[in-house]
VMD Tcl script that draws the C-alpha trace (Angstrom):
set ca {
  {-59.64 -59.83 10.26}
  {-61.21 -58.20 13.31}
  {-60.54 -54.46 13.56}
  {-61.18 -52.37 16.66}
  {-61.32 -48.65 15.84}
  {-61.29 -45.99 18.59}
  {-62.58 -42.52 17.69}
  {-64.45 -39.85 19.62}
  {-66.23 -38.62 16.47}
  {-68.61 -40.72 14.39}
  {-71.88 -40.17 12.45}
  {-74.45 -38.74 12.85}
  {-71.78 -36.11 13.62}
  {-70.77 -34.48 10.35}
  {-67.23 -33.22 10.97}
  {-64.24 -34.44 8.98}
  {-62.99 -37.05 11.50}
  {-66.43 -38.67 11.75}
  {-66.83 -38.80 7.98}
  {-63.35 -40.22 7.32}
  {-63.67 -42.98 9.92}
  {-67.17 -43.98 8.82}
  {-66.38 -44.13 5.12}
  {-63.18 -46.10 5.66}
  {-64.84 -48.59 8.02}
  {-67.80 -49.00 5.67}
  {-65.46 -49.97 2.83}
  {-63.55 -52.37 5.08}
  {-66.80 -54.16 5.95}
  {-67.45 -54.57 2.22}
  {-63.99 -56.16 1.96}
  {-65.04 -58.77 4.53}
  {-63.53 -57.24 7.66}
  {-65.22 -57.48 11.07}
  {-65.14 -53.84 12.22}
  {-66.05 -52.55 15.67}
  {-65.98 -48.80 16.36}
  {-65.87 -47.54 19.95}
  {-67.04 -43.94 20.15}
  {-69.20 -41.69 22.35}
  {-72.73 -40.34 22.15}
  {-72.87 -37.91 19.21}
  {-72.60 -34.36 20.53}
  {-70.08 -32.41 18.43}
  {-69.76 -29.43 18.24}
  {-72.45 -28.02 20.53}
  {-71.87 -30.43 23.41}
  {-75.50 -31.55 23.28}
  {-76.39 -35.20 22.73}
  {-78.15 -35.69 19.39}
  {-81.82 -36.60 19.36}
  {-82.38 -40.34 19.69}
  {-79.20 -40.93 21.74}
  {-78.32 -40.86 25.42}
  {-75.00 -40.46 27.18}
  {-75.08 -43.94 28.71}
  {-72.35 -46.26 29.99}
  {-72.82 -48.59 27.02}
  {-75.05 -48.70 23.94}
  {-74.65 -50.67 20.73}
  {-75.92 -50.29 17.19}
  {-75.10 -51.55 13.69}
  {-74.39 -48.88 11.07}
  {-73.90 -50.18 7.51}
  {-72.38 -53.39 8.84}
  {-70.14 -51.61 11.35}
  {-70.59 -52.59 15.01}
  {-70.77 -49.26 16.82}
  {-70.37 -49.16 20.60}
  {-71.02 -45.83 22.30}
  {-69.60 -45.23 25.77}
  {-70.19 -42.60 28.46}
  {-68.04 -39.46 28.39}
  {-67.95 -36.10 30.09}
  {-69.60 -34.00 27.39}
  {-68.65 -30.39 26.74}
  {-69.14 -27.99 23.86}
  {-66.25 -27.47 21.46}
  {-64.90 -24.57 23.52}
  {-63.11 -24.21 26.84}
  {-59.77 -26.00 26.87}
  {-60.01 -27.60 30.34}
  {-63.51 -28.93 29.74}
  {-62.43 -30.45 26.46}
  {-59.47 -32.12 28.16}
  {-61.92 -33.71 30.63}
  {-64.00 -34.84 27.66}
  {-60.93 -36.43 26.05}
  {-59.77 -38.08 29.27}
  {-63.19 -39.59 29.98}
  {-63.32 -41.13 26.50}
  {-59.80 -42.47 26.96}
  {-60.86 -44.33 30.12}
  {-64.29 -45.48 28.88}
  {-63.00 -46.71 25.51}
  {-60.19 -48.60 27.21}
  {-62.48 -50.37 29.67}
  {-64.97 -51.39 26.97}
  {-62.21 -52.32 24.55}
  {-60.86 -54.91 27.00}
  {-63.92 -57.06 26.29}
  {-63.87 -56.82 22.48}
  {-62.11 -59.52 20.47}
  {-59.83 -58.06 17.84}
  {-56.77 -58.73 15.73}
  {-55.62 -55.14 15.46}
  {-56.41 -51.84 17.21}
  {-56.60 -48.46 15.46}
  {-56.78 -45.23 17.44}
  {-57.19 -41.87 15.77}
  {-56.14 -38.38 16.78}
  {-56.04 -35.26 16.70}
  {-56.23 -35.41 20.48}
  {-53.99 -38.30 21.40}
  {-55.76 -39.37 24.60}
  {-57.62 -41.72 22.26}
  {-54.22 -42.99 21.13}
  {-53.28 -43.64 24.77}
  {-56.34 -45.87 25.06}
  {-55.20 -47.71 21.95}
  {-51.75 -48.18 23.39}
  {-53.12 -49.49 26.69}
  {-55.37 -51.95 24.89}
  {-52.44 -53.09 22.76}
  {-50.49 -53.90 25.93}
  {-53.27 -55.70 27.81}
  {-54.70 -57.57 24.81}
  {-51.30 -58.39 23.28}
  {-52.39 -56.99 19.93}
  {-50.60 -54.52 17.67}
  {-51.99 -51.01 17.42}
  {-51.95 -48.40 14.69}
  {-52.05 -44.66 15.30}
  {-53.87 -42.49 12.79}
  {-52.54 -38.92 12.93}
  {-55.09 -36.46 11.53}
  {-53.48 -33.45 13.20}
  {-50.14 -32.68 14.82}
  {-51.31 -32.36 18.41}
  {-50.15 -30.50 20.57}
  {-48.53 -28.33 17.88}
  {-51.98 -27.21 16.73}
  {-52.87 -26.15 20.30}
  {-49.93 -23.76 20.32}
  {-50.76 -22.54 16.81}
  {-54.20 -21.25 17.84}
  {-52.97 -19.86 21.16}
  {-55.06 -22.20 23.32}
  {-52.00 -22.97 25.45}
  {-48.61 -21.38 25.81}
  {-45.29 -23.16 26.14}
  {-44.94 -24.61 29.62}
  {-44.97 -27.80 31.66}
  {-48.36 -28.91 30.33}
  {-47.29 -28.60 26.70}
  {-43.99 -30.32 27.44}
  {-45.88 -33.20 29.04}
  {-48.16 -33.47 26.00}
  {-45.13 -33.48 23.71}
  {-43.62 -36.27 25.80}
  {-46.82 -38.30 25.41}
  {-46.80 -37.57 21.69}
  {-43.31 -39.04 21.28}
  {-44.31 -42.12 23.33}
  {-47.30 -42.74 21.09}
  {-45.26 -42.51 17.90}
  {-42.65 -44.87 19.29}
  {-45.02 -47.53 20.61}
  {-47.36 -47.74 17.60}
  {-46.65 -50.63 15.25}
  {-47.64 -48.47 12.30}
  {-48.70 -44.87 11.79}
  {-51.15 -43.47 9.24}
  {-50.92 -39.73 8.50}
  {-53.10 -37.56 6.29}
  {-50.45 -35.36 4.62}
  {-46.94 -35.74 3.23}
  {-45.85 -32.91 5.53}
  {-46.96 -34.85 8.61}
  {-44.78 -37.77 7.56}
  {-41.81 -35.47 7.00}
  {-42.29 -33.97 10.47}
  {-42.54 -37.34 12.18}
  {-39.36 -38.55 10.48}
  {-37.29 -35.37 10.89}
  {-38.48 -34.09 14.26}
  {-39.53 -37.25 16.09}
  {-37.13 -39.72 14.39}
  {-39.88 -42.17 13.46}
  {-38.85 -44.89 11.01}
  {-40.37 -43.79 7.70}
  {-41.09 -47.42 6.77}
  {-43.78 -47.66 9.43}
  {-45.61 -44.54 8.19}
  {-48.20 -44.47 5.42}
  {-49.75 -41.33 3.96}
  {-53.48 -41.87 3.40}
  {-54.91 -38.46 2.58}
  {-58.48 -37.35 2.99}
  {-60.65 -37.81 -0.04}
  {-64.15 -37.49 -1.39}
  {-67.27 -39.60 -1.47}
  {-68.23 -39.38 -5.14}
  {-71.58 -41.04 -4.44}
  {-72.61 -38.32 -2.00}
  {-70.92 -35.33 -3.63}
  {-71.05 -34.80 -7.40}
  {-71.57 -31.86 -9.78}
  {-75.14 -30.53 -9.79}
  {-77.12 -27.45 -10.73}
  {-77.88 -24.88 -8.08}
  {-80.72 -25.74 -5.72}
  {-83.12 -22.95 -6.71}
  {-85.50 -23.57 -3.83}
  {-82.65 -23.18 -1.35}
  {-81.38 -20.06 -3.10}
  {-84.87 -18.56 -2.84}
  {-85.18 -19.40 0.85}
  {-81.79 -17.79 1.53}
  {-82.73 -14.80 -0.65}
  {-79.54 -15.16 -2.67}
  {-80.96 -15.60 -6.15}
  {-79.11 -12.76 -7.85}
  {-75.94 -12.89 -5.79}
  {-72.41 -14.17 -6.34}
  {-72.24 -16.52 -3.35}
  {-68.99 -17.19 -1.49}
  {-69.47 -19.93 1.08}
  {-67.65 -21.29 4.09}
  {-68.97 -24.65 5.35}
  {-67.37 -26.18 8.43}
  {-66.24 -25.64 11.99}
  {-66.14 -22.07 13.29}
  {-63.17 -22.65 15.59}
  {-60.06 -20.99 16.93}
  {-57.96 -22.23 14.02}
  {-60.16 -20.96 11.21}
  {-59.56 -17.21 11.38}
  {-63.11 -16.29 10.37}
  {-62.97 -13.03 12.33}
  {-60.35 -11.90 9.81}
  {-62.74 -12.77 6.97}
  {-65.61 -10.76 8.49}
  {-63.39 -7.73 9.08}
  {-62.16 -7.95 5.47}
  {-65.72 -8.13 4.14}
  {-66.41 -4.80 5.82}
  {-63.83 -3.22 3.51}
  {-65.42 -4.57 0.33}
  {-67.63 -2.44 -1.90}
  {-69.14 -5.01 -4.32}
  {-72.76 -5.37 -3.19}
  {-73.31 -8.28 -5.57}
  {-71.10 -10.58 -3.47}
  {-72.79 -12.37 -0.57}
  {-71.03 -14.56 2.01}
  {-72.69 -17.67 3.41}
  {-71.25 -19.24 6.60}
  {-72.58 -22.63 7.68}
  {-71.42 -24.40 10.83}
  {-70.89 -24.32 14.57}
  {-67.88 -24.16 16.84}
  {-66.09 -22.46 19.68}
  {-66.04 -19.06 17.96}
  {-69.51 -18.98 16.40}
  {-71.17 -16.79 19.03}
  {-68.30 -14.30 18.89}
  {-68.54 -14.24 15.10}
  {-72.27 -13.57 15.22}
  {-71.66 -10.63 17.54}
  {-68.87 -9.34 15.28}
  {-71.19 -9.58 12.27}
  {-73.75 -7.41 14.06}
  {-71.09 -5.00 15.29}
  {-69.77 -4.53 11.75}
  {-73.32 -4.31 10.37}
  {-72.62 -6.77 7.57}
  {-75.77 -7.02 5.48}
  {-74.01 -9.18 2.89}
  {-73.31 -12.05 5.32}
  {-75.65 -14.91 6.22}
  {-74.68 -17.24 9.07}
  {-76.62 -20.44 9.77}
  {-75.90 -23.40 12.09}
  {-74.64 -26.80 10.95}
  {-76.89 -28.79 8.65}
  {-77.34 -32.56 8.38}
  {-74.86 -34.50 6.29}
  {-77.44 -35.33 3.64}
  {-78.20 -31.60 3.25}
  {-74.62 -30.42 2.82}
  {-74.51 -31.11 -0.93}
  {-77.55 -28.87 -1.50}
  {-75.85 -25.99 0.30}
  {-72.61 -26.53 -1.61}
  {-74.60 -26.44 -4.86}
  {-75.63 -22.79 -4.34}
  {-72.03 -21.59 -4.01}
  {-70.13 -19.85 -6.78}
  {-66.85 -20.01 -4.83}
  {-65.94 -22.04 -1.74}
  {-63.83 -20.43 0.97}
  {-61.27 -22.47 2.91}
  {-59.36 -20.52 5.54}
  {-57.01 -21.00 8.52}
  {-55.05 -18.64 10.72}
  {-51.56 -17.75 9.55}
  {-49.21 -20.24 11.21}
  {-46.23 -22.37 10.25}
  {-48.03 -25.36 11.80}
  {-50.90 -25.08 9.32}
  {-48.56 -25.31 6.34}
  {-48.66 -29.08 6.88}
  {-52.46 -29.23 6.95}
  {-54.71 -30.33 4.09}
  {-58.31 -29.37 5.02}
  {-60.67 -32.21 4.14}
  {-63.45 -29.82 3.08}
  {-61.44 -29.09 -0.08}
  {-62.28 -32.52 -1.44}
  {-66.05 -32.39 -0.88}
  {-66.19 -28.93 -2.45}
  {-64.15 -30.00 -5.44}
  {-66.25 -33.14 -5.89}
  {-69.04 -30.68 -6.72}
  {-66.69 -28.60 -8.91}
  {-66.66 -25.51 -6.72}
  {-63.54 -23.30 -7.19}
  {-61.55 -22.87 -3.99}
  {-60.57 -19.51 -2.55}
  {-57.84 -20.75 -0.24}
  {-56.37 -18.98 2.77}
  {-53.92 -21.74 3.73}
  {-50.23 -21.99 2.88}
  {-48.03 -25.04 2.36}
  {-49.41 -28.40 1.28}
  {-52.99 -27.20 0.76}
  {-51.84 -24.38 -1.50}
  {-49.66 -26.78 -3.46}
  {-52.63 -29.09 -4.06}
  {-55.01 -26.32 -5.17}
  {-52.47 -24.76 -7.51}
  {-51.14 -28.01 -8.96}
  {-54.64 -29.22 -9.88}
  {-55.66 -25.67 -10.96}
  {-58.92 -25.79 -9.00}
  {-58.75 -22.44 -7.24}
  {-56.74 -19.42 -6.15}
  {-54.77 -18.95 -2.92}
  {-54.38 -15.78 -0.89}
  {-51.99 -15.07 1.96}
  {-53.69 -15.91 5.29}
  {-54.71 -12.84 7.30}
  {-53.64 -10.47 4.52}
  {-56.70 -8.29 3.99}
  {-55.63 -6.64 0.75}
  {-54.52 -9.90 -0.80}
  {-57.77 -11.61 0.20}
  {-59.91 -8.92 -1.43}
  {-57.78 -8.86 -4.61}
  {-57.83 -12.64 -4.99}
  {-61.59 -12.70 -4.48}
  {-61.98 -10.22 -7.36}
  {-59.65 -12.37 -9.46}
  {-61.53 -15.62 -8.88}
  {-64.86 -13.98 -9.82}
  {-63.78 -13.69 -13.43}
  {-61.86 -16.95 -13.73}
  {-63.10 -20.15 -15.38}
  {-61.82 -23.51 -14.11}
  {-61.70 -26.61 -16.31}
  {-64.00 -29.54 -15.49}
  {-61.06 -31.82 -16.38}
  {-59.07 -30.50 -13.41}
  {-61.87 -31.43 -11.01}
  {-62.24 -34.84 -12.70}
  {-58.56 -35.52 -12.16}
  {-58.82 -34.65 -8.47}
  {-61.91 -36.87 -8.06}
  {-60.05 -39.82 -9.55}
  {-56.92 -39.29 -7.47}
  {-58.75 -38.82 -4.16}
  {-61.62 -41.28 -4.39}
  {-62.41 -42.27 -0.78}
  {-63.08 -45.90 -1.70}
  {-59.61 -46.28 -3.18}
  {-58.00 -44.56 -0.20}
  {-59.85 -46.86 2.22}
  {-58.51 -49.86 0.31}
  {-54.96 -48.44 0.51}
  {-55.26 -48.05 4.27}
  {-56.65 -51.56 4.68}
  {-53.74 -52.98 2.64}
  {-51.29 -51.12 4.89}
  {-53.00 -52.42 8.02}
  {-53.15 -55.98 6.72}
  {-49.52 -56.07 5.66}
}
mol new
graphics top color blue
foreach p $ca { graphics top sphere $p radius 0.5 }
foreach p [lrange $ca 0 end-1] q [lrange $ca 1 end] { graphics top cylinder $p $q radius 0.2 }
display resetview
């Protein structure tokens, strides 16, 4: 079977969408599928093309058996709503035009921004092939949740497009049970055409290991209890709340390590300096093959989002990589994520944006021991290879 996959994030980018798409497609190639990915020049999140690439009309490479075609887009950093919309629109047009000339049996287009899905729908019409929409985020609900746009004609138009995409797709893949419930209840999508394929973990890349002593020395964190946040520093992640809460803490033995880039990073750096936080280290994103070393030095992994009803349906993918390395989760997310962490007994949840609760739960997790068996169970249940096979079976059927 020939599969055409449209995504605006792909390795060497290291964010969750790029990782999920790559690891699924890699497994599909092993199953004998002919997979072509149409994406753009790697530039996320800084809006700068990675070394070794150019933002050209068309360039092709083979990555672990996957045919990767990169198209020209208007590139912007992961900040500034209008510029990002131009970025999304340009990929929609470029991926559609290139996709017209690619032979395929099925088309998959992935969100969260559904301009990629529009390209998939157009290609489905012109090529007379069925298309599948992968919903990794409820967009535009998430735009409203972070305050990037207020209710108005633009949002209403996006919501109209959202409904059109759900209706026209032959099948829909979502990443949480809550997403499926929302699509069925709110958008009246037939539940039979929806499959829940959650994010998972690459057990070959992430596995339990001792702390990287050399890295600890270089970070000057040898004698510290290290709480780490690794991921995008964006509007949704509420890291300003975390920094302000740290200011109120008195335990000098605790050190916070933030790794990543995003729309809010510069503001967070300025806030760190303003608050004079000597127990916080902030470094830019690291390469994918270095992430495991940084996770290894953590005593507790922080996963946080702003307080919003929308985010109760979210299941942050970073939870799985952290748990693959048996790092307890200090979770500032309600809903499905909290249910997962508590049911597997792999961490402690605090109420998002509740300063007192955050500090108390951090003290609690310092003295708590988590069973290796709980992490083993999660690794087995969310093995990325198995999840990729489930998605392929759903596509093929």
